[in-house]
C-alpha positions as CSV (number, residue, x, y, z in Angstrom):
1,M,31.2,68.7,6.3
2,G,28.0,66.8,6.3
3,K,25.1,68.0,4.1
4,K,21.7,68.3,5.4
5,S,19.6,65.6,3.8
6,K,16.5,67.0,2.2
7,N,13.5,64.9,1.6
8,K,13.4,64.3,-2.2
9,R,9.6,63.7,-2.0
10,P,8.0,66.7,-0.4
11,E,4.5,65.3,-1.0
12,L,5.3,62.4,1.3
13,Q,6.4,64.8,4.0
14,N,3.2,66.7,3.7
15,E,1.2,63.5,3.7
16,T,2.7,62.4,7.0
17,T,2.7,65.7,8.8
18,G,-0.6,67.1,7.5
19,N,-3.2,64.8,9.0
20,G,-1.8,63.1,12.1
21,G,-4.8,61.3,13.3
22,K,-6.2,60.4,9.9
23,T,-2.8,59.1,8.7
24,E,-2.6,56.8,11.7
25,E,-6.1,55.5,11.1
26,V,-5.3,54.9,7.4
27,E,-2.1,53.0,8.4
28,K,-4.1,50.9,10.9
29,I,-6.7,50.0,8.3
30,Y,-4.0,49.2,5.7
31,K,-2.1,47.0,8.1
32,Y,-5.3,45.2,9.1
33,I,-6.2,44.5,5.5
34,T,-2.7,43.2,4.7
35,R,-2.6,41.1,7.9
36,I,-5.9,39.4,7.0
37,M,-4.7,38.7,3.5
38,S,-1.4,37.3,4.8
39,W,-3.2,34.9,7.1
40,T,-5.6,33.8,4.3
41,V,-2.6,33.0,2.1
42,G,-0.8,31.1,4.8
43,I,-3.7,29.1,6.0
44,S,-4.8,28.3,2.4
45,A,-1.3,27.2,1.5
46,V,-1.1,24.8,4.5
47,L,-4.5,23.3,3.8
48,I,-3.7,22.9,0.1
49,I,-0.7,20.8,1.1
50,L,-2.5,18.7,3.8
51,L,-6.0,18.1,2.5
52,P,-5.2,16.0,-0.6
53,E,-3.6,13.4,1.7
54,F,-7.0,12.2,2.9
55,N,-8.1,10.9,-0.5
56,S,-11.7,12.2,-0.2
57,L,-13.7,13.7,-3.1
58,I,-15.3,16.3,-0.8
59,L,-11.9,17.4,0.5
60,D,-10.5,17.5,-3.1
61,R,-13.3,20.0,-4.0
62,I,-12.5,22.1,-0.9
63,T,-8.8,22.0,-1.8
64,Q,-9.7,23.2,-5.3
65,F,-11.7,26.1,-3.9
66,L,-8.9,27.0,-1.4
67,Y,-6.4,26.9,-4.3
68,Y,-8.4,29.6,-6.2
69,I,-8.7,31.7,-3.0
70,F,-5.0,31.3,-2.4
71,I,-4.0,32.4,-5.9
72,I,-6.5,35.4,-5.9
73,T,-5.5,36.6,-2.5
74,L,-1.8,36.2,-3.2
75,L,-2.1,38.3,-6.4
76,V,-4.1,41.0,-4.7
77,F,-1.7,41.0,-1.7
78,I,1.3,41.5,-4.1
79,L,-0.5,44.2,-6.0
80,F,-1.3,46.0,-2.7
81,E,2.3,45.9,-1.7
82,F,3.4,47.4,-5.1
83,I,0.8,50.2,-5.1
84,G,0.5,50.7,-1.4
85,K,0.7,54.4,-1.6
86,Y,-2.4,54.5,-3.9
87,V,-4.3,52.1,-1.8
88,K,-3.7,54.3,1.3
89,K,-5.0,57.3,-0.7
90,L,-8.1,55.3,-1.6
91,I,-8.6,54.4,2.1
92,R,-8.1,58.0,3.1
93,S,-10.6,59.2,0.6
94,S,-13.2,56.6,1.6
95,I,-13.0,57.3,5.4
96,G,-13.7,61.0,4.7
């Protein structure tokens, strides 16, 4: 009764079965990069909310700098999530 489900994307199957150790290393590097970016976005967001409460010119400059880092990191993080497959290919080619 039930049909066998075929993988509609054979290149994805070859990608995961072809290079076992290399794929795991690429995944590890990709997760590490996204984890760092996620922490950067989170910490920047919290500091952007808290630092203006102290009414200091120096802290306002730091908040402005953190805001720019927050926006840039958030945009790059979103872009990485949308084109993750291509980022992983880039990582794979860079590690040899």
